[in-house]
Short mmCIF file of the C-alpha atoms (twelve columns), coordinates in Angstrom:
data_MODEL
# 
_entry.id   MODEL 
# 
loop_
_atom_site.group_PDB 
_atom_site.id 
_atom_site.type_symbol 
_atom_site.label_atom_id 
_atom_site.label_alt_id 
_atom_site.label_comp_id 
_atom_site.label_asym_id 
_atom_site.label_seq_id 
_atom_site.Cartn_x 
_atom_site.Cartn_y 
_atom_site.Cartn_z 
_atom_site.pdbx_PDB_model_num 
ATOM 1   C CA . UNK A 1   17.715  -34.426 -6.456  1 
ATOM 2   C CA . UNK A 2   18.272  -36.628 -9.477  1 
ATOM 3   C CA . UNK A 3   21.416  -37.384 -11.445 1 
ATOM 4   C CA . UNK A 4   22.890  -35.162 -14.145 1 
ATOM 5   C CA . UNK A 5   21.941  -35.567 -17.757 1 
ATOM 6   C CA . UNK A 6   23.465  -33.682 -20.650 1 
ATOM 7   C CA . UNK A 7   21.613  -31.252 -22.872 1 
ATOM 8   C CA . UNK A 8   23.481  -29.694 -25.768 1 
ATOM 9   C CA . UNK A 9   26.752  -28.324 -24.363 1 
ATOM 10  C CA . UNK A 10  25.325  -27.786 -20.908 1 
ATOM 11  C CA . UNK A 11  24.584  -29.898 -17.899 1 
ATOM 12  C CA . UNK A 12  21.090  -30.059 -16.477 1 
ATOM 13  C CA . UNK A 13  20.143  -31.478 -13.108 1 
ATOM 14  C CA . UNK A 14  16.898  -33.380 -13.178 1 
ATOM 15  C CA . UNK A 15  14.813  -32.459 -10.121 1 
ATOM 16  C CA . UNK A 16  11.473  -33.366 -8.672  1 
ATOM 17  C CA . UNK A 17  8.671   -30.846 -9.030  1 
ATOM 18  C CA . UNK A 18  7.323   -28.913 -6.068  1 
ATOM 19  C CA . UNK A 19  3.678   -29.535 -6.823  1 
ATOM 20  C CA . UNK A 20  1.380   -27.459 -4.642  1 
ATOM 21  C CA . UNK A 21  -1.051  -29.628 -2.722  1 
ATOM 22  C CA . UNK A 22  -4.658  -28.412 -3.062  1 
ATOM 23  C CA . UNK A 23  -6.449  -27.591 0.168   1 
ATOM 24  C CA . UNK A 24  -10.238 -27.426 0.413   1 
ATOM 25  C CA . UNK A 25  -12.941 -27.907 -2.226  1 
ATOM 26  C CA . UNK A 26  -12.236 -24.619 -4.032  1 
ATOM 27  C CA . UNK A 27  -8.492  -25.269 -4.316  1 
ATOM 28  C CA . UNK A 28  -9.228  -28.814 -5.502  1 
ATOM 29  C CA . UNK A 29  -11.488 -27.488 -8.240  1 
ATOM 30  C CA . UNK A 30  -9.244  -24.638 -9.416  1 
ATOM 31  C CA . UNK A 31  -6.394  -26.781 -10.851 1 
ATOM 32  C CA . UNK A 32  -8.882  -28.263 -13.346 1 
ATOM 33  C CA . UNK A 33  -10.039 -24.743 -14.189 1 
ATOM 34  C CA . UNK A 34  -6.509  -23.380 -14.567 1 
ATOM 35  C CA . UNK A 35  -4.473  -25.126 -17.298 1 
ATOM 36  C CA . UNK A 36  -1.242  -25.085 -15.293 1 
ATOM 37  C CA . UNK A 37  0.955   -27.155 -13.007 1 
ATOM 38  C CA . UNK A 38  4.525   -27.165 -11.749 1 
ATOM 39  C CA . UNK A 39  5.241   -29.928 -14.286 1 
ATOM 40  C CA . UNK A 40  4.134   -27.676 -17.127 1 
ATOM 41  C CA . UNK A 41  6.313   -24.875 -15.749 1 
ATOM 42  C CA . UNK A 42  9.244   -27.294 -15.579 1 
ATOM 43  C CA . UNK A 43  8.721   -28.346 -19.203 1 
ATOM 44  C CA . UNK A 44  8.501   -24.854 -20.664 1 
ATOM 45  C CA . UNK A 45  11.500  -23.728 -18.613 1 
ATOM 46  C CA . UNK A 46  13.484  -26.697 -19.952 1 
ATOM 47  C CA . UNK A 47  12.808  -25.466 -23.496 1 
ATOM 48  C CA . UNK A 48  14.227  -22.086 -22.515 1 
ATOM 49  C CA . UNK A 49  17.337  -23.415 -20.774 1 
ATOM 50  C CA . UNK A 50  18.167  -25.617 -23.770 1 
ATOM 51  C CA . UNK A 51  19.249  -22.401 -25.498 1 
ATOM 52  C CA . UNK A 52  22.240  -22.072 -23.167 1 
ATOM 53  C CA . UNK A 53  25.613  -22.782 -24.740 1 
ATOM 54  C CA . UNK A 54  27.707  -22.722 -21.551 1 
ATOM 55  C CA . UNK A 55  27.697  -25.527 -19.006 1 
ATOM 56  C CA . UNK A 56  25.005  -25.178 -16.406 1 
ATOM 57  C CA . UNK A 57  23.490  -26.910 -13.413 1 
ATOM 58  C CA . UNK A 58  19.816  -26.560 -12.488 1 
ATOM 59  C CA . UNK A 59  18.646  -27.908 -9.158  1 
ATOM 60  C CA . UNK A 60  16.780  -27.292 -5.934  1 
ATOM 61  C CA . UNK A 61  18.761  -25.892 -3.033  1 
ATOM 62  C CA . UNK A 62  17.179  -27.066 0.221   1 
ATOM 63  C CA . UNK A 63  17.115  -24.548 3.061   1 
ATOM 64  C CA . UNK A 64  17.154  -25.565 6.752   1 
ATOM 65  C CA . UNK A 65  13.480  -24.554 7.138   1 
ATOM 66  C CA . UNK A 66  12.504  -27.112 4.444   1 
ATOM 67  C CA . UNK A 67  11.885  -24.496 1.755   1 
ATOM 68  C CA . UNK A 68  13.557  -25.125 -1.581  1 
ATOM 69  C CA . UNK A 69  15.036  -22.526 -3.927  1 
ATOM 70  C CA . UNK A 70  15.172  -23.405 -7.619  1 
ATOM 71  C CA . UNK A 71  18.661  -22.430 -8.792  1 
ATOM 72  C CA . UNK A 72  20.503  -22.287 -12.118 1 
ATOM 73  C CA . UNK A 73  24.299  -22.021 -12.081 1 
ATOM 74  C CA . UNK A 74  26.040  -21.247 -15.379 1 
ATOM 75  C CA . UNK A 75  29.765  -21.898 -15.903 1 
ATOM 76  C CA . UNK A 76  30.231  -23.620 -12.516 1 
ATOM 77  C CA . UNK A 77  33.834  -24.391 -13.472 1 
ATOM 78  C CA . UNK A 78  34.764  -20.674 -13.365 1 
ATOM 79  C CA . UNK A 79  35.797  -20.653 -9.708  1 
ATOM 80  C CA . UNK A 80  38.574  -18.050 -9.623  1 
ATOM 81  C CA . UNK A 81  36.450  -14.905 -9.784  1 
ATOM 82  C CA . UNK A 82  33.645  -13.411 -7.703  1 
ATOM 83  C CA . UNK A 83  30.361  -14.910 -8.931  1 
ATOM 84  C CA . UNK A 84  27.493  -12.846 -10.280 1 
ATOM 85  C CA . UNK A 85  24.119  -13.473 -8.618  1 
ATOM 86  C CA . UNK A 86  21.021  -12.262 -10.480 1 
ATOM 87  C CA . UNK A 87  17.654  -11.697 -8.784  1 
ATOM 88  C CA . UNK A 88  14.570  -11.471 -11.002 1 
ATOM 89  C CA . UNK A 89  11.650  -9.095  -10.650 1 
ATOM 90  C CA . UNK A 90  7.976   -9.482  -9.777  1 
ATOM 91  C CA . UNK A 91  6.275   -12.316 -11.631 1 
ATOM 92  C CA . UNK A 92  9.541   -13.471 -13.199 1 
ATOM 93  C CA . UNK A 93  11.886  -16.411 -12.898 1 
ATOM 94  C CA . UNK A 94  15.270  -17.737 -13.978 1 
ATOM 95  C CA . UNK A 95  14.113  -18.243 -17.564 1 
ATOM 96  C CA . UNK A 96  13.791  -14.526 -18.264 1 
ATOM 97  C CA . UNK A 97  17.593  -14.131 -18.018 1 
ATOM 98  C CA . UNK A 98  18.129  -16.380 -21.057 1 
ATOM 99  C CA . UNK A 99  19.362  -13.462 -23.218 1 
ATOM 100 C CA . UNK A 100 22.043  -12.658 -20.647 1 
ATOM 101 C CA . UNK A 101 23.272  -15.852 -19.004 1 
ATOM 102 C CA . UNK A 102 25.792  -17.033 -21.602 1 
ATOM 103 C CA . UNK A 103 27.441  -13.629 -22.053 1 
ATOM 104 C CA . UNK A 104 27.615  -12.828 -18.359 1 
ATOM 105 C CA . UNK A 105 29.054  -16.243 -17.471 1 
ATOM 106 C CA . UNK A 106 31.839  -16.172 -20.047 1 
ATOM 107 C CA . UNK A 107 34.497  -15.272 -17.467 1 
ATOM 108 C CA . UNK A 108 32.852  -16.033 -14.114 1 
ATOM 109 C CA . UNK A 109 30.210  -18.250 -12.548 1 
ATOM 110 C CA . UNK A 110 26.673  -16.906 -12.698 1 
ATOM 111 C CA . UNK A 111 23.933  -17.926 -10.278 1 
ATOM 112 C CA . UNK A 112 20.277  -17.110 -10.674 1 
ATOM 113 C CA . UNK A 113 17.345  -18.447 -8.708  1 
ATOM 114 C CA . UNK A 114 13.596  -18.207 -8.407  1 
ATOM 115 C CA . UNK A 115 12.773  -16.007 -5.433  1 
ATOM 116 C CA . UNK A 116 10.950  -17.705 -2.581  1 
ATOM 117 C CA . UNK A 117 7.273   -17.695 -3.521  1 
ATOM 118 C CA . UNK A 118 7.922   -17.387 -7.268  1 
ATOM 119 C CA . UNK A 119 8.703   -19.661 -10.202 1 
ATOM 120 C CA . UNK A 120 9.625   -23.209 -9.211  1 
ATOM 121 C CA . UNK A 121 10.744  -22.343 -5.664  1 
ATOM 122 C CA . UNK A 122 8.706   -23.195 -2.575  1 
ATOM 123 C CA . UNK A 123 5.612   -21.076 -2.049  1 
ATOM 124 C CA . UNK A 124 5.158   -20.721 1.715   1 
ATOM 125 C CA . UNK A 125 2.857   -18.373 3.581   1 
ATOM 126 C CA . UNK A 126 4.594   -15.011 4.118   1 
ATOM 127 C CA . UNK A 127 4.022   -12.523 6.943   1 
ATOM 128 C CA . UNK A 128 1.245   -10.108 5.983   1 
ATOM 129 C CA . UNK A 129 3.048   -6.949  7.137   1 
ATOM 130 C CA . UNK A 130 5.473   -5.181  4.753   1 
ATOM 131 C CA . UNK A 131 8.527   -5.423  7.008   1 
ATOM 132 C CA . UNK A 132 7.923   -9.088  7.777   1 
ATOM 133 C CA . UNK A 133 7.399   -10.000 4.120   1 
ATOM 134 C CA . UNK A 134 10.559  -8.150  3.071   1 
ATOM 135 C CA . UNK A 135 12.584  -9.786  5.841   1 
ATOM 136 C CA . UNK A 136 11.350  -13.245 4.788   1 
ATOM 137 C CA . UNK A 137 12.645  -12.654 1.247   1 
ATOM 138 C CA . UNK A 138 15.998  -11.312 2.463   1 
ATOM 139 C CA . UNK A 139 16.493  -14.111 4.978   1 
ATOM 140 C CA . UNK A 140 15.811  -16.696 2.270   1 
ATOM 141 C CA . UNK A 141 18.455  -15.094 0.021   1 
ATOM 142 C CA . UNK A 142 21.049  -15.140 2.815   1 
ATOM 143 C CA . UNK A 143 20.214  -18.732 3.784   1 
ATOM 144 C CA . UNK A 144 20.474  -19.704 0.104   1 
ATOM 145 C CA . UNK A 145 23.910  -18.024 -0.075  1 
ATOM 146 C CA . UNK A 146 25.094  -19.858 3.034   1 
ATOM 147 C CA . UNK A 147 23.842  -23.182 1.705   1 
ATOM 148 C CA . UNK A 148 25.524  -22.554 -1.655  1 
ATOM 149 C CA . UNK A 149 28.818  -21.684 0.073   1 
ATOM 150 C CA . UNK A 150 29.238  -18.336 -1.707  1 
ATOM 151 C CA . UNK A 151 31.587  -16.116 0.374   1 
ATOM 152 C CA . UNK A 152 30.799  -12.896 -1.532  1 
ATOM 153 C CA . UNK A 153 29.132  -11.891 -4.770  1 
ATOM 154 C CA . UNK A 154 28.318  -9.233  -7.311  1 
ATOM 155 C CA . UNK A 155 24.600  -8.843  -6.616  1 
ATOM 156 C CA . UNK A 156 22.276  -7.755  -9.436  1 
ATOM 157 C CA . UNK A 157 18.544  -7.255  -9.015  1 
ATOM 158 C CA . UNK A 158 15.839  -6.171  -11.433 1 
ATOM 159 C CA . UNK A 159 12.658  -4.351  -10.330 1 
ATOM 160 C CA . UNK A 160 11.414  -6.107  -7.158  1 
ATOM 161 C CA . UNK A 161 14.714  -8.011  -7.229  1 
ATOM 162 C CA . UNK A 162 16.540  -4.669  -7.059  1 
ATOM 163 C CA . UNK A 163 14.510  -3.653  -4.018  1 
ATOM 164 C CA . UNK A 164 15.313  -6.943  -2.270  1 
ATOM 165 C CA . UNK A 165 18.989  -6.857  -3.303  1 
ATOM 166 C CA . UNK A 166 19.250  -3.416  -1.709  1 
ATOM 167 C CA . UNK A 167 17.558  -4.613  1.469   1 
ATOM 168 C CA . UNK A 168 19.945  -7.573  1.508   1 
ATOM 169 C CA . UNK A 169 22.940  -5.254  1.103   1 
ATOM 170 C CA . UNK A 170 21.825  -3.188  4.092   1 
ATOM 171 C CA . UNK A 171 21.756  -6.289  6.273   1 
ATOM 172 C CA . UNK A 172 24.713  -8.232  4.807   1 
ATOM 173 C CA . UNK A 173 27.083  -5.661  3.239   1 
ATOM 174 C CA . UNK A 174 30.147  -7.868  3.766   1 
ATOM 175 C CA . UNK A 175 28.725  -10.320 1.215   1 
ATOM 176 C CA . UNK A 176 28.307  -7.768  -1.595  1 
ATOM 177 C CA . UNK A 177 31.280  -6.706  -3.733  1 
ATOM 178 C CA . UNK A 178 29.135  -4.548  -6.040  1 
ATOM 179 C CA . UNK A 179 25.392  -3.869  -6.037  1 
ATOM 180 C CA . UNK A 180 23.820  -3.528  -9.497  1 
ATOM 181 C CA . UNK A 181 20.244  -2.229  -9.541  1 
ATOM 182 C CA . UNK A 182 18.352  -2.612  -12.807 1 
ATOM 183 C CA . UNK A 183 15.232  -0.438  -13.018 1 
ATOM 184 C CA . UNK A 184 14.649  -1.027  -9.297  1 
ATOM 185 C CA . UNK A 185 11.101  -0.915  -7.940  1 
ATOM 186 C CA . UNK A 186 10.085  0.644   -4.640  1 
ATOM 187 C CA . UNK A 187 12.668  3.401   -4.183  1 
ATOM 188 C CA . UNK A 188 10.927  6.809   -4.282  1 
ATOM 189 C CA . UNK A 189 8.264   8.077   -1.932  1 
ATOM 190 C CA . UNK A 190 4.868   8.330   -3.566  1 
ATOM 191 C CA . UNK A 191 4.342   11.959  -4.650  1 
ATOM 192 C CA . UNK A 192 1.416   13.803  -3.127  1 
ATOM 193 C CA . UNK A 193 0.923   15.692  -6.392  1 
ATOM 194 C CA . UNK A 194 -0.634  13.316  -8.997  1 
ATOM 195 C CA . UNK A 195 1.002   15.298  -11.815 1 
ATOM 196 C CA . UNK A 196 4.412   14.112  -10.596 1 
ATOM 197 C CA . UNK A 197 3.502   10.431  -11.007 1 
ATOM 198 C CA . UNK A 198 4.708   8.779   -14.200 1 
ATOM 199 C CA . UNK A 199 1.965   6.967   -16.067 1 
ATOM 200 C CA . UNK A 200 2.324   3.183   -15.623 1 
ATOM 201 C CA . UNK A 201 2.183   0.846   -18.639 1 
ATOM 202 C CA . UNK A 202 -1.234  0.083   -20.119 1 
ATOM 203 C CA . UNK A 203 -1.161  -3.498  -18.828 1 
ATOM 204 C CA . UNK A 204 -0.625  -2.286  -15.244 1 
ATOM 205 C CA . UNK A 205 -3.573  0.118   -15.468 1 
ATOM 206 C CA . UNK A 206 -5.757  -2.589  -17.020 1 
ATOM 207 C CA . UNK A 207 -4.976  -5.129  -14.314 1 
ATOM 208 C CA . UNK A 208 -5.470  -2.537  -11.562 1 
ATOM 209 C CA . UNK A 209 -8.869  -1.492  -12.911 1 
ATOM 210 C CA . UNK A 210 -10.062 -5.097  -13.088 1 
ATOM 211 C CA . UNK A 211 -8.754  -6.323  -9.761  1 
ATOM 212 C CA . UNK A 212 -8.927  -3.412  -7.360  1 
ATOM 213 C CA . UNK A 213 -7.625  -4.736  -4.044  1 
ATOM 214 C CA . UNK A 214 -6.942  -8.308  -5.209  1 
ATOM 215 C CA . UNK A 215 -3.489  -9.795  -5.708  1 
ATOM 216 C CA . UNK A 216 -1.783  -8.138  -8.706  1 
ATOM 217 C CA . UNK A 217 -1.986  -11.143 -11.045 1 
ATOM 218 C CA . UNK A 218 -5.127  -12.805 -9.712  1 
ATOM 219 C CA . UNK A 219 -6.776  -12.233 -13.089 1 
ATOM 220 C CA . UNK A 220 -4.541  -14.952 -14.612 1 
ATOM 221 C CA . UNK A 221 -5.888  -17.515 -12.152 1 
ATOM 222 C CA . UNK A 222 -9.507  -16.367 -12.216 1 
ATOM 223 C CA . UNK A 223 -9.495  -16.432 -16.028 1 
ATOM 224 C CA . UNK A 224 -8.941  -20.193 -16.033 1 
ATOM 225 C CA . UNK A 225 -8.377  -21.528 -19.570 1 
ATOM 226 C CA . UNK A 226 -8.303  -17.973 -20.921 1 
ATOM 227 C CA . UNK A 227 -5.303  -17.102 -18.687 1 
ATOM 228 C CA . UNK A 228 -2.555  -17.922 -21.226 1 
ATOM 229 C CA . UNK A 229 -4.307  -15.731 -23.794 1 
ATOM 230 C CA . UNK A 230 -4.376  -12.831 -21.343 1 
ATOM 231 C CA . UNK A 231 -0.579  -12.911 -21.041 1 
ATOM 232 C CA . UNK A 232 -0.267  -12.708 -24.800 1 
ATOM 233 C CA . UNK A 233 -2.860  -9.920  -24.962 1 
ATOM 234 C CA . UNK A 234 -1.483  -7.730  -22.166 1 
ATOM 235 C CA . UNK A 235 2.207   -8.440  -22.785 1 
ATOM 236 C CA . UNK A 236 2.758   -9.007  -26.529 1 
ATOM 237 C CA . UNK A 237 6.074   -7.190  -26.101 1 
ATOM 238 C CA . UNK A 238 7.622   -10.209 -24.392 1 
ATOM 239 C CA . UNK A 239 7.300   -12.284 -27.538 1 
ATOM 240 C CA . UNK A 240 9.125   -9.559  -29.472 1 
ATOM 241 C CA . UNK A 241 11.865  -9.195  -26.855 1 
ATOM 242 C CA . UNK A 242 12.807  -12.874 -27.081 1 
ATOM 243 C CA . UNK A 243 12.122  -13.319 -30.822 1 
ATOM 244 C CA . UNK A 244 15.773  -14.156 -31.564 1 
ATOM 245 C CA . UNK A 245 15.398  -17.319 -29.488 1 
ATOM 246 C CA . UNK A 246 11.720  -18.224 -29.780 1 
ATOM 247 C CA . UNK A 247 9.299   -17.715 -32.646 1 
ATOM 248 C CA . UNK A 248 6.420   -19.298 -30.742 1 
ATOM 249 C CA . UNK A 249 4.724   -18.467 -27.421 1 
ATOM 250 C CA . UNK A 250 7.358   -20.111 -25.206 1 
ATOM 251 C CA . UNK A 251 8.036   -16.980 -23.131 1 
ATOM 252 C CA . UNK A 252 4.346   -16.136 -22.747 1 
ATOM 253 C CA . UNK A 253 3.716   -19.717 -21.600 1 
ATOM 254 C CA . UNK A 254 6.583   -19.447 -19.138 1 
ATOM 255 C CA . UNK A 255 5.241   -16.209 -17.638 1 
ATOM 256 C CA . UNK A 256 1.761   -17.707 -17.388 1 
ATOM 257 C CA . UNK A 257 2.885   -20.886 -15.619 1 
ATOM 258 C CA . UNK A 258 5.139   -18.867 -13.283 1 
ATOM 259 C CA . UNK A 259 2.153   -16.815 -12.145 1 
ATOM 260 C CA . UNK A 260 -0.842  -19.151 -12.355 1 
ATOM 261 C CA . UNK A 261 0.361   -21.188 -9.343  1 
ATOM 262 C CA . UNK A 262 -0.310  -20.508 -5.658  1 
ATOM 263 C CA . UNK A 263 0.311   -16.718 -5.324  1 
ATOM 264 C CA . UNK A 264 2.701   -16.935 -2.371  1 
ATOM 265 C CA . UNK A 265 5.349   -14.379 -3.381  1 
ATOM 266 C CA . UNK A 266 2.677   -12.309 -5.096  1 
ATOM 267 C CA . UNK A 267 0.782   -11.993 -1.798  1 
ATOM 268 C CA . UNK A 268 4.029   -10.934 -0.094  1 
ATOM 269 C CA . UNK A 269 4.597   -8.316  -2.791  1 
ATOM 270 C CA . UNK A 270 1.066   -7.011  -2.257  1 
ATOM 271 C CA . UNK A 271 1.847   -6.601  1.457   1 
ATOM 272 C CA . UNK A 272 4.965   -4.594  0.556   1 
ATOM 273 C CA . UNK A 273 3.347   -2.276  -1.982  1 
ATOM 274 C CA . UNK A 274 1.188   0.805   -1.511  1 
ATOM 275 C CA . UNK A 275 0.044   0.575   -5.098  1 
ATOM 276 C CA . UNK A 276 1.736   -1.272  -7.932  1 
ATOM 277 C CA . UNK A 277 4.429   1.352   -8.457  1 
ATOM 278 C CA . UNK A 278 5.169   2.262   -4.840  1 
ATOM 279 C CA . UNK A 279 6.530   0.560   -1.742  1 
ATOM 280 C CA . UNK A 280 5.100   0.951   1.741   1 
ATOM 281 C CA . UNK A 281 8.700   1.149   2.992   1 
ATOM 282 C CA . UNK A 282 10.465  3.169   0.253   1 
ATOM 283 C CA . UNK A 283 14.084  2.191   -0.204  1 
ATOM 284 C CA . UNK A 284 15.234  5.761   -0.793  1 
ATOM 285 C CA . UNK A 285 14.638  6.394   2.910   1 
ATOM 286 C CA . UNK A 286 17.024  3.554   3.830   1 
ATOM 287 C CA . UNK A 287 19.704  3.267   1.182   1 
ATOM 288 C CA . UNK A 288 22.089  5.414   3.253   1 
ATOM 289 C CA . UNK A 289 22.258  2.461   5.646   1 
ATOM 290 C CA . UNK A 290 24.302  0.418   3.167   1 
ATOM 291 C CA . UNK A 291 27.938  0.426   4.218   1 
ATOM 292 C CA . UNK A 292 29.885  3.212   2.501   1 
ATOM 293 C CA . UNK A 293 32.408  0.888   0.839   1 
ATOM 294 C CA . UNK A 294 29.713  -1.012  -1.143  1 
ATOM 295 C CA . UNK A 295 29.712  0.388   -4.709  1 
ATOM 296 C CA . UNK A 296 26.345  0.799   -6.422  1 
ATOM 297 C CA . UNK A 297 25.498  1.018   -10.118 1 
ATOM 298 C CA . UNK A 298 21.935  1.821   -11.184 1 
ATOM 299 C CA . UNK A 299 20.877  0.904   -14.733 1 
ATOM 300 C CA . UNK A 300 17.633  2.253   -16.173 1 
ATOM 301 C CA . UNK A 301 15.817  1.917   -19.456 1 
ATOM 302 C CA . UNK A 302 15.537  5.339   -21.077 1 
ATOM 303 C CA . UNK A 303 11.829  4.667   -21.722 1 
ATOM 304 C CA . UNK A 304 10.955  3.079   -18.407 1 
ATOM 305 C CA . UNK A 305 7.931   3.910   -16.244 1 
ATOM 306 C CA . UNK A 306 10.190  3.735   -13.172 1 
ATOM 307 C CA . UNK A 307 11.358  7.103   -11.772 1 
ATOM 308 C CA . UNK A 308 14.919  7.402   -13.109 1 
ATOM 309 C CA . UNK A 309 15.676  10.464  -10.976 1 
ATOM 310 C CA . UNK A 310 16.123  8.020   -8.093  1 
ATOM 311 C CA . UNK A 311 19.693  7.382   -9.229  1 
ATOM 312 C CA . UNK A 312 20.675  11.004  -8.691  1 
ATOM 313 C CA . UNK A 313 18.921  11.036  -5.325  1 
ATOM 314 C CA . UNK A 314 20.893  7.972   -4.259  1 
ATOM 315 C CA . UNK A 315 24.098  9.823   -5.196  1 
ATOM 316 C CA . UNK A 316 23.057  12.711  -2.976  1 
ATOM 317 C CA . UNK A 317 22.371  10.352  -0.086  1 
ATOM 318 C CA . UNK A 318 25.751  8.631   -0.470  1 
ATOM 319 C CA . UNK A 319 28.216  11.486  -1.182  1 
ATOM 320 C CA . UNK A 320 31.228  9.542   0.102   1 
ATOM 321 C CA . UNK A 321 30.446  6.335   -1.782  1 
ATOM 322 C CA . UNK A 322 30.680  5.093   -5.357  1 
ATOM 323 C CA . UNK A 323 27.282  5.518   -7.051  1 
ATOM 324 C CA . UNK A 324 26.878  5.464   -10.818 1 
ATOM 325 C CA . UNK A 325 23.596  5.798   -12.667 1 
ATOM 326 C CA . UNK A 326 23.055  5.355   -16.393 1 
ATOM 327 C CA . UNK A 327 20.270  4.926   -18.910 1 
ATOM 328 C CA . UNK A 328 20.218  2.535   -21.859 1 
ATOM 329 C CA . UNK A 329 18.594  3.981   -24.965 1 
ATOM 330 C CA . UNK A 330 15.851  1.987   -26.633 1 
ATOM 331 C CA . UNK A 331 15.033  0.114   -23.433 1 
ATOM 332 C CA . UNK A 332 12.006  0.198   -21.165 1 
ATOM 333 C CA . UNK A 333 11.539  -1.490  -17.786 1 
ATOM 334 C CA . UNK A 334 12.916  -4.869  -18.904 1 
ATOM 335 C CA . UNK A 335 16.288  -3.431  -19.862 1 
ATOM 336 C CA . UNK A 336 18.014  -6.815  -19.945 1 
ATOM 337 C CA . UNK A 337 15.633  -8.058  -22.657 1 
ATOM 338 C CA . UNK A 338 15.004  -4.805  -24.550 1 
ATOM 339 C CA . UNK A 339 18.699  -4.167  -25.255 1 
ATOM 340 C CA . UNK A 340 20.457  -7.367  -24.157 1 
ATOM 341 C CA . UNK A 341 23.755  -6.743  -25.969 1 
ATOM 342 C CA . UNK A 342 24.195  -3.264  -24.495 1 
ATOM 343 C CA . UNK A 343 23.006  -4.440  -21.077 1 
ATOM 344 C CA . UNK A 344 25.396  -7.400  -21.091 1 
ATOM 345 C CA . UNK A 345 28.333  -5.196  -22.086 1 
ATOM 346 C CA . UNK A 346 27.588  -2.738  -19.254 1 
ATOM 347 C CA . UNK A 347 27.277  -5.494  -16.652 1 
ATOM 348 C CA . UNK A 348 30.437  -7.239  -17.907 1 
ATOM 349 C CA . UNK A 349 32.344  -3.967  -17.518 1 
ATOM 350 C CA . UNK A 350 31.110  -3.621  -13.935 1 
ATOM 351 C CA . UNK A 351 31.980  -7.222  -13.110 1 
ATOM 352 C CA . UNK A 352 35.468  -6.867  -14.583 1 
ATOM 353 C CA . UNK A 353 36.086  -3.988  -12.173 1 
ATOM 354 C CA . UNK A 354 35.612  -6.339  -9.233  1 
ATOM 355 C CA . UNK A 355 37.860  -9.374  -9.954  1 
# 
């Protein structure tokens, strides 16, 4: 890990890239076909993090098994209150929290990291069974926490991150002061009646029709030099969500470079899913296993494709525990970016109730 250099009002830790070593003739040829690299991901992420006003540290956290977790800590000097730890969703990374990090670190330290297998973190081979893949994610989060020296935390997860944060809370409830689930993926059982299934977004249906049984985002890698354009075509909404910070294609570039690398975490996600919207091991069947004294808040976008009735079902499963569910108007699945000011205010209120 390199020395600290200043950027605007923040602090940024210069770190070496985790370049993926090509293996075999096909892997050696693909990097030339795909206009991406960990260095390019590092550069576009640096443009995003330069928007932060609060002090921050960005560095690799080395785990005992040699994996590295790319971590951003905002307001590290705020040591008197329980830190907030934010876990991104499928295909995401630390950069997608840019609309939230300054506000949510105003009165406490905020940690966010790239999940194992995603973003700039190590991309190891995961177990191919759903339980093994899930356990690998959860174990990496706990080992990261131990290495960071965080006694307890307010744990927030979005989408896949919400699923994993819940699984983590089942296994390590003593580490979680409050569990915040933002449009969590993988909770309900898949309905047997097709009419009960909410229609997924157009981009999900398009990818599914093209790829069939392939990894969810394989199209970005197969498309080679046309990959960046596909992100902009299928997800033009991301440019609008972050328009206050970026007028160009910075966010689209970031999403592309996050997902055009070795699909380690993506393969693990595929093992855990029954189809894109459903988990092989639905969390609704297990959430009662979280210790009763762990409070849970579930935040949904009013226009999301995720089943929002899950919140009420969680309440029914935990009658003797604190469970709050709410919807944010004008927001879809990416609540934190659709309505960042409202989202930040809600999360700040929850955090202030802890300490």
